C-alpha atoms as one frame of an Amber mdcrd trajectory, in Angstrom:
protein
 138.419  43.388 161.601 136.708  41.926 158.585 137.214  38.192 157.925 137.939
  37.192 154.393 136.181  34.080 153.016 139.406  33.183 151.276 141.082  32.653
 154.642 138.408  30.203 155.788 138.654  28.208 152.594 142.343  27.674 153.276
 141.508  25.879 156.506 142.529  28.349 159.200 140.556  28.422 162.386 138.999
  31.650 163.609 141.202  31.719 166.724 144.309  31.296 164.600 143.239  34.148
 162.434 142.648  36.441 165.419 146.047  35.620 166.895 147.765  36.189 163.568
 145.915  39.451 163.082 146.960  40.727 166.497 150.570  39.882 165.825 150.499
  41.663 162.454 148.836  44.753 163.924 151.496  44.916 166.595 154.222  44.753
 164.006 152.614  47.485 161.922 152.147  49.714 164.949 155.776  49.289 165.893
 156.784  50.109 162.355 154.767  53.337 162.381 156.101  54.386 165.777 159.691
  54.036 164.629 159.213  55.654 161.222 161.471  58.591 162.088 164.281  56.282
 163.064 163.726  54.191 159.949 163.965  57.246 157.695 167.216  58.345 159.253
 168.569  54.808 159.245 167.650  54.053 155.643 169.073  57.331 154.397 172.223
  56.818 156.455 172.542  53.277 155.063 172.320  54.720 151.583 175.221  57.043
 152.309 177.294  54.253 153.920 176.721  51.973 150.967 178.027  54.668 148.664
 181.008  55.740 150.782 183.396  53.777 148.631 181.785  54.814 145.351 183.196
  57.792 143.442 181.393  61.114 143.564 178.948  61.379 140.693 178.667  64.316
 138.297 175.335  66.081 138.564 173.462  69.230 137.631 170.541  71.026 139.254
 167.889  72.443 136.969 165.094  74.674 138.218 161.629  73.984 136.828 159.296
  76.914 137.398 155.649  76.140 138.013 153.135  76.529 136.478 154.230  75.083
 133.130 152.486  77.027 130.378 153.048  78.070 126.787 156.153  76.429 125.361
 157.892  76.089 128.741 157.904  72.287 128.469 159.802  72.360 125.166 162.276
  74.918 126.517 162.913  72.832 129.632 163.281  69.663 127.576 165.962  71.407
 125.525 167.750  72.314 128.768 167.587  68.701 129.967 168.988  67.442 126.667
 171.992  69.753 126.824 172.534  68.849 130.466 172.399  65.140 129.640 175.013
  65.537 126.903 177.415  67.395 129.198 177.004  64.952 132.060 177.618  61.955
 129.839 180.831  63.580 128.639 181.952  64.090 132.251 180.980  60.608 133.402
 183.600  57.894 133.860 181.101  55.241 132.795 181.039  53.546 136.210 178.265
  55.592 137.790 175.163  57.200 136.355 175.218  61.010 136.380 172.332  62.738
 138.153 169.986  65.500 137.089 168.234  67.075 140.067 165.080  68.911 139.014
 164.172  71.498 141.629 160.494  72.451 141.467 160.014  76.193 142.048 156.392
  77.330 142.449 155.922  80.982 141.501 154.091  83.387 143.774 150.841  83.456
 141.770 147.682  81.999 143.316 148.398  80.280 146.615 152.060  79.850 145.759
 151.903  76.062 145.119 152.447  76.202 141.349 148.860  75.672 140.255 147.971
  76.451 136.653 150.143  73.915 134.824 148.631  72.729 131.556 148.120  68.936
 131.581 149.317  68.519 127.986 152.571  70.312 128.815 153.129  68.297 131.976
 152.404  64.996 130.205 154.769  65.790 127.324 157.588  66.587 129.730 156.816
  63.567 131.954 156.864  61.206 128.965 160.241  62.575 127.933 161.663  62.033
 131.431 160.542  58.381 131.363 161.785  57.741 127.821 164.929  55.911 126.719
 166.523  59.279 125.920 167.427  59.558 129.610 168.336  55.915 130.185 171.913
  56.818 131.088 170.875  59.560 133.529 169.323  59.322 136.978 166.593  61.922
 137.540 165.678  63.166 141.009 162.757  65.477 141.758 163.650  67.894 144.557
 160.699  69.590 146.300 161.847  72.220 148.828 158.259  73.545 148.884 154.782
  72.088 148.540 153.413  71.775 145.017 149.958  71.190 143.616 148.516  70.893
 140.132 149.775  68.941 137.161 153.378  69.732 138.065 152.935  66.680 140.327
 152.949  64.493 137.201 156.442  65.697 136.270 157.694  64.890 139.783 156.261
  61.370 139.500 158.140  60.931 136.207 161.509  61.195 137.981 163.225  58.077
 139.302 163.374  59.381 142.859 161.673  62.116 144.851 163.354  64.170 147.567
 161.202  66.445 149.702 161.712  68.924 152.494 160.213  67.819 155.785 157.662
  70.652 155.631 156.663  70.110 152.005 153.597  68.312 150.641 152.842  66.772
 147.269 149.387  66.221 145.802 146.052  67.703 144.708 147.180  67.331 141.115
 143.634  67.739 139.798 143.308  71.243 141.207 144.047  72.592 137.727 140.969
  70.861 136.267 137.394  72.210 136.201 135.911  71.437 139.621 132.400  71.253
 138.133 133.268  68.446 135.736 134.593  64.926 136.287 138.275  64.391 135.575
 138.842  63.427 131.950 139.711  59.734 131.392 142.671  60.930 129.282 144.077
  62.770 132.315 143.622  59.729 134.581 145.226  57.455 132.012 148.169  59.857
 131.725 148.839  59.520 135.471 148.430  55.722 135.284 150.870  55.550 132.393
 153.589  57.567 134.142 153.106  55.611 137.401 153.432  52.293 135.527 156.455
  53.417 133.519 158.408  54.961 136.370 157.030  53.197 139.486 158.069  56.093
 141.679 154.678  55.960 143.388 151.973  53.257 143.383 149.531  53.596 140.520
 146.550  54.035 142.834 148.342  56.837 144.712 149.035  58.659 141.429 145.391
  58.406 140.340 144.094  59.366 143.765 146.026  62.634 143.669 144.289  63.740
 140.479 140.800  62.147 140.633 138.624  63.000 143.670 136.108  60.285 142.706
 138.715  57.574 143.334 138.953  56.126 146.831 142.483  54.917 147.574 142.890
  52.234 150.218 145.874  51.074 152.216 145.475  47.303 152.382 147.551  45.193
 154.731 147.961  41.597 153.594 149.829  38.680 155.119 152.917  39.508 153.111
 152.953  43.253 152.526 151.024  46.508 152.413 149.312  47.327 149.128 147.810
  50.614 147.856 144.827  50.051 145.605 141.671  51.848 144.564 138.312  50.474
 145.630 137.659  48.853 142.259 140.812  46.717 142.536 140.091  45.543 146.084
 137.987  42.453 145.096 140.794  41.193 142.873 143.298  41.594 145.713 140.963
  39.793 148.127 140.816  36.806 145.796 144.597  36.527 145.584 145.736  37.392
 149.106 144.618  37.337 152.693 143.448  40.788 153.784 144.238  41.728 157.375
 143.367  45.396 157.428 141.870  47.947 155.025 142.280  51.667 155.720 141.002
  54.545 153.537 143.997  56.631 152.492 142.359  59.143 150.129 138.569  59.228
 150.776 136.102  59.801 147.947 135.596  63.512 147.220 139.138  64.549 148.052
 142.286  64.728 145.986 145.125  62.984 147.726 148.182  64.699 149.084 150.918
  63.561 151.416 153.856  64.924 153.356 157.455  63.830 152.923 157.295  61.353
 155.795 153.942  59.941 154.675 155.393  59.556 151.193 158.263  57.492 152.600
 155.790  55.076 154.186 154.419  53.941 150.869 157.661  54.334 148.936 156.962
  57.451 146.864 159.554  59.632 148.606 163.164  58.458 148.713 164.792  61.252
 150.729 163.565  63.699 153.363 166.029  66.602 153.169 165.819  70.242 154.193
 168.637  71.633 152.073 170.580  70.888 148.914 173.740  69.976 150.763 171.992
  67.113 152.532 170.604  65.890 149.227 174.045  66.138 147.667 175.459  63.995
 150.480 172.801  61.304 150.092 173.322  61.173 146.324 177.133  61.199 146.668
 177.518  64.082 144.227 180.571  66.084 143.350 181.100  69.354 145.264 178.942
  72.254 143.999 177.141  69.840 141.686 173.764  71.262 142.704 174.649  74.849
 141.855 172.612  75.836 138.827 174.565  75.899 135.571 173.143  78.992 133.895
 174.944  78.135 130.684 172.543  75.230 130.190 169.400  77.290 130.461 169.260
  78.451 126.855 171.195  79.095 123.687 171.997  82.618 124.712 172.201  85.531
 122.309 173.578  88.032 124.818 173.915  91.803 124.833 175.346  94.132 127.474
 174.198  97.663 128.248 175.981  99.942 130.719 174.186 102.298 133.103 176.803
 104.569 134.624 176.284 107.522 136.959 173.160 109.032 138.527 169.835 107.956
 137.055 168.198 110.817 135.153 165.520 111.254 132.527 168.174 110.820 129.840
 169.316 107.548 131.437 165.819 106.091 131.184 164.978 107.293 127.675 168.351
 106.207 126.303 168.121 102.726 127.878 164.606 102.178 126.560 165.437 103.296
 123.052 168.751 101.450 122.636 167.733  98.163 124.275 164.375  97.982 122.474
 166.053  98.660 119.136 168.627  95.955 119.828 166.001  93.410 120.843 164.067
  94.018 117.633 167.145  93.980 115.412 169.134  91.068 116.835 166.558  88.964
 118.697 168.738  88.929 121.810 167.411  86.721 124.626 169.933  87.595 127.356
 170.112  91.240 128.397 172.880  92.196 130.796 172.657  95.548 132.569 175.996
  96.670 133.974 174.963  99.093 136.726 177.406 101.418 138.440 175.404 104.160
 140.100 175.154 106.033 143.372 171.472 106.883 143.017 169.710 109.682 141.199
 166.087 110.696 140.764 163.630 108.421 142.554 160.944 108.901 139.895 163.275
 108.107 137.005 164.824 105.194 138.914 161.338 103.780 139.353 160.690 104.214
 135.601 163.964 102.437 134.818 163.200  99.597 137.239 159.728  99.169 135.762
 161.249  98.925 132.294 163.911  96.429 133.412 161.160  94.263 134.937 159.492
  94.023 131.506 162.610  92.879 129.634 162.648  89.297 130.921 160.104  86.597
 130.191 159.718  82.948 129.284 162.051  83.251 126.296 164.356  86.028 127.549
 166.388  86.678 130.684 167.470  89.978 132.184 170.566  89.984 134.398 171.773
  92.937 136.461 175.535  92.978 136.922 176.910  95.185 139.724 180.707  95.438
 139.495 181.092  98.052 142.253 177.911  99.578 143.642 174.241 100.121 142.962
 173.319 102.336 145.865 170.340 104.520 146.612 167.441 104.288 144.199 169.628
 102.603 141.565 169.278  99.401 143.621 165.649  99.239 142.417 166.802  98.751
 138.835 169.284  96.047 139.891 166.619  94.135 141.834 164.082  94.426 139.004
 166.071  92.053 136.773 165.420  88.297 136.673 168.831  87.611 138.198 171.446
  89.647 140.038 175.180  89.039 139.678 177.621  90.980 141.874 181.368  91.287
 141.924 182.916  90.127 145.150 183.075  93.165 147.426 180.378  95.125 145.542
 177.537  96.733 147.488 173.807  96.875 146.890 171.616  99.582 148.416 172.706
 101.938 151.122 172.827 105.719 151.113 173.275 107.153 147.665 172.614 110.692
 146.458 170.317 113.021 148.355 168.050 111.373 150.956 164.391 111.181 149.977
 161.872 113.251 151.916 158.697 111.690 153.269 156.519 112.774 150.326 158.869
 111.152 147.816 159.061 107.991 149.916 155.275 107.717 150.106 154.900 108.245
 146.363 157.661 105.739 145.626 156.212 103.148 147.981 152.810 103.236 146.277
 154.433 102.707 142.875 156.725  99.922 144.124 154.002  98.077 146.019 151.324
  98.259 143.326 153.225  97.956 140.058 156.945  97.250 140.413 157.197  94.487
 143.046 154.625  92.135 141.395 156.829  92.130 138.274 160.092  91.319 140.078
 161.383  88.260 141.983 161.443  90.267 145.239 158.994  91.621 147.797 158.091
  95.282 147.984 159.503  95.347 151.518 162.972  94.459 150.258 162.786  96.978
 147.421 161.696  99.813 149.695 164.229  98.908 152.393 166.939  99.890 149.905
 165.761 103.523 150.016 163.571 103.904 153.135 165.283 103.708 156.564 161.911
 103.188 158.265 161.250  99.783 156.666 162.079  96.756 158.820 162.661  93.515
 156.918 162.834  90.023 158.448 163.384  86.542 157.106 160.085  84.671 157.123
 159.516  80.934 156.659 156.221  79.348 155.673 155.322  76.532 158.051 153.222
  74.782 155.392 155.321  75.053 152.236 158.810  75.660 153.628 159.177  78.747
 151.429 161.370  81.608 152.650 160.730  85.279 151.857 161.972  88.668 153.009
 158.998  90.580 154.411 158.278  93.540 156.589 155.713  92.702 159.297 153.188
  94.743 157.326 153.711  92.808 154.106 153.710  89.486 155.953 150.289  90.387
 157.369 149.053  91.125 153.823 149.668  87.552 152.633 146.699  85.283 152.008
 148.301  82.626 154.217 149.620  85.124 156.777 149.055  82.689 159.651 151.578
  80.250 158.142 154.491  82.703 157.949 156.918  82.623 160.880 159.163  85.624
 161.542 162.905  85.025 161.757 165.984  87.210 162.001 165.931  90.896 161.058
 168.159  91.849 158.139 167.774  95.635 158.397 169.258  98.069 160.902 166.905
 100.509 162.622 167.092 104.007 161.163 169.292 103.000 158.210 168.551 102.032
 154.638 169.428  98.444 153.800 172.945  97.938 152.478 174.221  94.504 151.483
 177.613  93.249 150.482 177.865  90.667 147.736 178.297  87.835 150.255 175.281
  88.956 152.289 173.161  89.246 149.162 174.146  85.727 148.126 173.322  84.238
 151.541 169.890  85.903 151.492 169.206  84.548 148.013 169.104  88.036 146.489
 172.260  87.679 144.411 172.139  84.686 142.089 175.919  84.586 141.619 178.987
  86.306 143.084 181.932  86.565 140.695 185.408  88.035 140.677 185.185  89.596
 137.231 183.155  89.667 134.042 185.105  86.712 132.646 183.721  84.535 135.422
 180.222  85.788 134.621 180.730  84.668 131.024 181.712  81.206 132.222 178.613
  80.919 134.412 176.300  81.567 131.481 178.368  79.582 129.008 179.240  82.461
 126.668 181.836  81.523 124.080 182.663  85.158 123.321 182.060  88.570 124.805
 178.446  89.765 124.731 177.952  92.599 122.275 177.972  96.006 123.947 174.988
  98.189 123.096 176.400 101.614 122.234 174.579 104.891 121.802 174.071 106.130
 118.232 174.822 109.530 116.699 171.126 110.041 116.001 170.193 109.490 119.641
 172.934 111.827 120.849 171.771 114.451 118.336 168.170 114.035 119.476 169.155
 114.425 123.121 171.092 117.602 122.277 168.157 119.028 120.319 165.803 118.176
 123.198 167.758 120.346 125.638 165.871 123.483 126.776 168.191 125.959 125.012
 168.089 124.213 121.628 164.331 123.686 121.974 163.810 127.455 122.355 166.021
 128.085 119.323 164.082 125.605 117.166 160.741 127.177 118.071 161.990 130.705
 117.327 163.429 129.559 113.976 160.107 127.908 113.122 158.213 131.113 113.942
 160.624 133.247 111.908 160.200 130.892 108.956 156.419 131.103 109.170 156.557
 134.908 109.394 158.815 135.108 106.365 156.609 132.687 104.433 153.465 134.768
 105.084 155.169 137.861 103.668 156.492 136.230 100.483 154.542 134.947  97.471
 154.091 131.191  97.014 155.643 128.406  99.092 159.297 129.176  99.525 162.285
 129.149 101.794 160.426 130.353 104.896 157.998 127.446 104.870 160.828 124.978
 104.308 162.849 126.324 107.243 159.794 126.278 109.527 158.943 122.701 108.539
 162.512 121.476 109.177 162.656 123.215 112.577 159.330 121.709 113.686 160.308
 118.244 112.441 163.560 118.407 114.415 161.635 119.616 117.465 159.107 116.749
 117.484 161.661 114.127 116.388 164.039 114.984 119.234 161.229 115.023 121.775
 159.898 111.682 120.501 163.309 110.016 120.870 163.630 111.672 124.258 160.402
 109.927 125.290 158.209 112.990 125.877 156.221 113.126 122.613 153.597 110.686
 121.409 150.707 111.024 118.987 148.678 113.238 121.327 151.169 116.123 121.150
 151.516 115.852 117.363 147.742 115.794 116.825 147.228 118.741 119.159 149.821
 120.794 117.292 148.508 119.939 113.814 144.916 120.520 114.921 145.861 123.878
 116.410 147.615 125.050 113.235 144.642 123.970 111.092 142.248 125.856 113.374
 144.325 129.033 113.110 144.378 128.747 109.302 140.594 128.341 109.293 140.294
 131.514 111.357 142.548 133.475 109.016 141.396 132.292 105.594 137.926 130.723
 105.938 136.007 132.297 108.822 137.712 135.584 109.642 136.416 137.468 112.648
 134.809 134.492 114.456 137.575 134.194 117.035 136.710 130.700 118.291 138.996
 128.879 115.879 141.820 131.340 116.428 141.673 131.188 120.209 141.107 127.433
 120.345 143.869 126.746 117.848 146.326 128.909 119.748 145.547 127.075 122.994
 146.019 123.706 121.259 149.427 124.740 119.927 150.543 125.973 123.346 149.281
 122.771 125.015 151.155 120.643 122.468 154.404 122.516 123.062 154.057 122.280
 126.849 153.208 118.548 126.806 156.112 117.899 124.428 158.483 118.779 127.259
 157.127 116.388 129.912 156.542 112.655 130.234 153.220 112.681 132.067 149.937
 114.343 131.183 149.199 115.301 134.787 152.266 115.708 137.056 152.131 114.083
 140.490 155.678 113.746 141.786 158.166 116.557 142.492 160.231 115.457 139.474
 157.174 115.651 137.228 156.308 119.132 138.512 159.909 120.161 137.835 159.506
 118.893 134.249 156.296 120.902 133.884 158.031 124.027 135.191 160.887 123.595
 132.712 158.447 123.019 129.849 156.426 126.149 130.713 159.628 128.182 130.963
 160.744 126.989 127.530 157.392 127.852 125.929 157.180 131.262 127.650 160.762
 132.119 126.678 160.078 131.043 123.098 156.929 133.203 122.960 158.769 136.265
 124.266 161.580 135.788 121.762 159.050 135.258 118.955 157.463 138.640 119.691
 160.864 140.287 119.665 161.900 138.546 116.461 158.582 139.498 114.862 159.098
 143.184 115.624 162.638 143.082 114.295 161.600 141.316 111.105 158.775 143.773
 110.497 161.125 146.718 110.866 164.314 145.546 109.214 163.387 142.701 106.852
 162.184 145.000 104.040 165.571 146.749 104.136 167.705 143.610 103.796 169.169
 143.270 100.279 167.925 140.293  98.220 165.262 139.430 100.818 163.396 142.687
 100.283 162.768 141.675  96.670 160.929 138.567  97.902 158.583 140.389 100.301
 154.990 141.299  99.573 155.480 144.985 100.402 152.485 147.300 100.688 152.125
 150.704  98.959 154.934 153.120  99.747 155.562 156.878  99.401 153.173 158.819
  97.131 151.078 155.682  96.451 150.443 155.208 100.155 149.613 158.937 100.677
 147.171 158.897  97.757 145.432 155.830  99.182 145.039 157.538 102.541 143.538
 160.594 100.830 141.022 158.496  98.901 139.972 156.614 101.990 139.598 159.813
 104.011 137.376 161.379 101.287 135.029 158.409 101.232 131.681 159.506 102.689
 128.626 157.315 103.407 126.560 159.780 105.436 123.888 159.715 102.730 123.138
 156.070 103.589 121.919 156.782 107.140 118.403 155.340 107.419 118.619 153.470
 104.141 117.914 149.766 103.916 119.688 147.089 101.937 120.436 143.356 101.748
 123.526 141.651 103.141 125.594 139.855 100.508 127.831 138.128 103.060 127.302
 137.045 106.653 128.119 139.876 109.079 130.381 138.342 111.798 130.390 141.224
 112.677 131.820 142.736 109.455 130.841 142.009 105.893 129.141 143.612 102.877
 125.679 144.872 102.045 123.946 146.085  98.840 122.202 149.470  98.997 120.426
 150.052  95.684 123.311 148.536  93.718 126.087 150.067  95.821 128.262 147.490
  97.668 129.431 148.848 100.981 131.643 147.374 103.728 129.467 147.399 106.830
 129.618 146.210 110.423 126.780 144.733 112.453 125.961 146.598 115.643 126.459
 143.993 118.396 125.021 140.991 116.575 125.704 138.447 113.855 123.517 138.785
 110.754 122.936 136.085 108.157 123.471 136.547 104.442 120.399 137.899 102.564
 118.982 139.674 105.595 117.489 143.203 105.431 119.613 145.748 107.297 119.306
 149.455 108.002 122.188 151.922 108.358 122.124 153.357 111.872 125.350 155.421
 111.892 128.287 156.456 109.728 131.693 157.595 110.996 134.073 158.187 108.116
 134.241 154.880 106.232 132.761 152.913 109.109 129.122 152.006 108.417 127.107
 150.372 111.199 123.877 148.537 110.418 121.185 146.621 112.275 118.851 143.893
 111.093 115.227 144.806 110.474 112.298 142.496 109.896
């Protein structure tokens, strides 16, 4: 025990001081021993004092941590609308209450780190401003939080914490290699002075590790000061005991019960109902009012029946178009499905997971059932609303074999689950009867999650998770009723009809239904295998006709229209992108080069043909390399379409060659060759042509021989063919053999 010179100057004897000190220490010890009883007693007294007071109107708002981007402005707008509604409901005798529930997201260690200081300070200053003078604000912490979100909690009038939660380490979001900025420290001092929820030194100690916070016991009270303020306190009061609370080098943090000791925490509660009782709130006051979350611009899209490739492509196209055109920020997906393809259900769920965001919300609405793999799409939305009596999960469609389950699990675990509010264990339990899911509680943060033992062991803080009751049944896929889903926290709301859903989100009129368009229905019809074959055959017939008529005419036009319809329908169907178009165009150009520029080479012709075939095959499938059974089925269908089209093209070509010249009107447009006597005379002239006199003669090539071309023999131009080699233009060649009009030459030096 240190003796203060101030005490001696006041005339106390040393023995008196020791006796007084012992008495004070005894009182403090007794106070600490009975802290549990004090907490219960004080909170019970609060309830008893309010027994005669009317129940107060209140709202619970969820603040997601970390606060980044424009989240502070969006949340401030929510608070303002909530304030206005509460003031309208208030009778003027009691202050309405806004309970801000802090919800750390799963990123990092799950404590909400990453909040930008400027965003937190802006929101904290608003909460302490006169704009909320008529409203009581309560910070509710069911889980531990760290980072600058702590500043927002300190800006509330009262703090309620779960018994397992902790608050502190606010400076964890700052650069650990640099000292805390004075502006940050001053921001915490300002909020602590304005609100007085926690002592100023406590607030600074949670953000600045260079500040040592002391618990100082004086004759009259217990003070919390930093080391720099201790001399001033010693001059004014008699110091009995000084205890380091937050040592230098550490950022302070405290539990709910520790926070009650120095007055920062008002209530220690483990559920919302207990908090509601302490605050004397109206029934259901702490249920979130979704209508306050934003100025919704809602749309509804219906997914009905088994999930197929058409289901996915149509949903993507229509919803994306609507979002671009109307700027909707609330997307409702009415799902009534008994399953479907696992691969396409995964694609749909992945897309649904991308719809929501900071400025937009996706809500899955299940009026009857979303069973089988369709449950993945329902759980991928930001929120799930179910009709009372509806079911989620369970057997739907054909059961998945082990290969499909393994493929689906990899996709769900690696890409889908991180983008949804749920664990991969819960998602897979909806389709895999071998997954066991339990309720787990985190001993450190109080958070609750639905894990399989395997996923629980994968957590960074696996040692803190405690296994609870099992929610699955051995050998069966998980099936939940609406009430069960609500109890487990999977369903955000359970309603009786869509009208009740509208009331929850505060819609003044019915959300606009997104309907399919005639162009999309036409594209889907054209993308069917039968119509695809027809389009390709028509395109080939048009090209054939164009090559046998002078100029650019009707054949080229028909071929161009058929190919445009082919690629347009496939693009809207979601199977064609720029790769397929470029391959097709490049292949056609290569074939034209072979025919008109470099005849006889063969490379351009063969390569171009392969490019065209590859483009047509890829245009019928969504993936470049198939991996799942559904993708292999798509590849098989695409190959069948191309092979059928090729066979029909050959048949159509033979028919056109035989009968097209005989069709009235069209035969006048054809580039017909010599007929009758003209053709016989030509054959006679060609048969009489003799080049035997050139054997052994030498000449110069006038064109490259690849392998055919022309050569000059003493002024006579002759069509020749190189014997097994390619010969450059201007080379000396010698005639080695002549058979009729066929002249073979070889290069000589």
